[in-house]
C-alpha positions, 0 to 999 in steps of 0.5 A, a space after each residue: 876881301 881884302 877889307 878896304 875903305 871906299 868913298 861915296 862922292 854922292 849921297 844916296 837913299 835906300 828903302 828901310 825894308 825890302 820891296 813888299 808884294 803889295 808895293 810890287 803889285 801896285 807898280 807892275 800889276 803882278 806878283 810873281 812870289 812863291 810865298 804870298 803875303 802883302 807884306 812879305 818881300 816880293 820873291 821870284 824876281 829876276 834882276 830885269 824885273 827889279 830894274 823895271 820896278 825901279 824904272 816904273 816907280 821913278 816915272 810915276 814919282 816924277 809924274 806925281 812931282 814927288 821925286 825931283 828930276 835928276 833923281 831916280 830909283 835904282 838898285 844899290 851898288 854892291 858897295 852902297 848895299 854893304 855900307 848900308 848893311 854895316 851901318 858903321 860896324 865892322 862885325 860879321 853881321 850888322 849887330 855883332 858876330 853871331 846870327 840868332 833867330 831873333 835877328 833874321 829869317 834864315 835857315 835853321 834860324 827859325 821855323 818859317 821855312 819861307 819869307 816872312 813880313 818885312 820889318 819883323 826883325 830889329 833894324 840895324 843901327 841906321 834903321 834898315 830891316 832884313 839886310 840879312 836873310 828873308 830874300 837876297 837883294 839884287 845889286 847894280 854890279 856885274 859879278 867879278 870875284 876879283 873886283 875888290 882886289 884891284 877896284 877903284 876906291 871911289 864910288 866903286 861899281 863893276 860895270 864890266 859885262 859878265 855872266 852874273 850879277 851880284 846878289 847880297 844879304 842871303 835868304 830864308 833858305 841860307 845858312 848863317 855864313 851866306 847871310 854875313 855882311 861880306 858874303 858876295 853871291 851871284 846869279 844870271 840876271 834872268 834868274 828869279 827865285 
């Protein structure tokens, strides 16, 4: 808050789903998740773990010639995450203003009481799954509660070191309000849950 427009001067791509446990295991050789399942999203990952996954995936893809030099896998900025989640909408969730058990894995939304396979719920209109619920997504930004009140509107990313890093999207254990597109969460970068 307040609602405002931002501009991205560089294109970016984003994975259609959260990183699965099998993908994480393939790149880092371990799976720290509490709720096991090859196609479940990896959980219990600190921000440092997520950055290391991106770093090793980038190196592997450069070496294999599948990723052009100068490109890299990285965590999205908070603004990129919200842009991809909104998918051109201005609603509370990417599909409308209410959250139902048919839309996402969230507390009181279904009976799973843990993570579920990625992609089980319908994608938003741009093809992204699980932007609401299942597991939080780490972002590039440091957390500042006032950042968006005075921030730059071009390629915004908070690089000013602070105590917390940004998390977005909510999780399976959150109430609907924590899964809103605009909800901003935070935690220490070493935290993995």
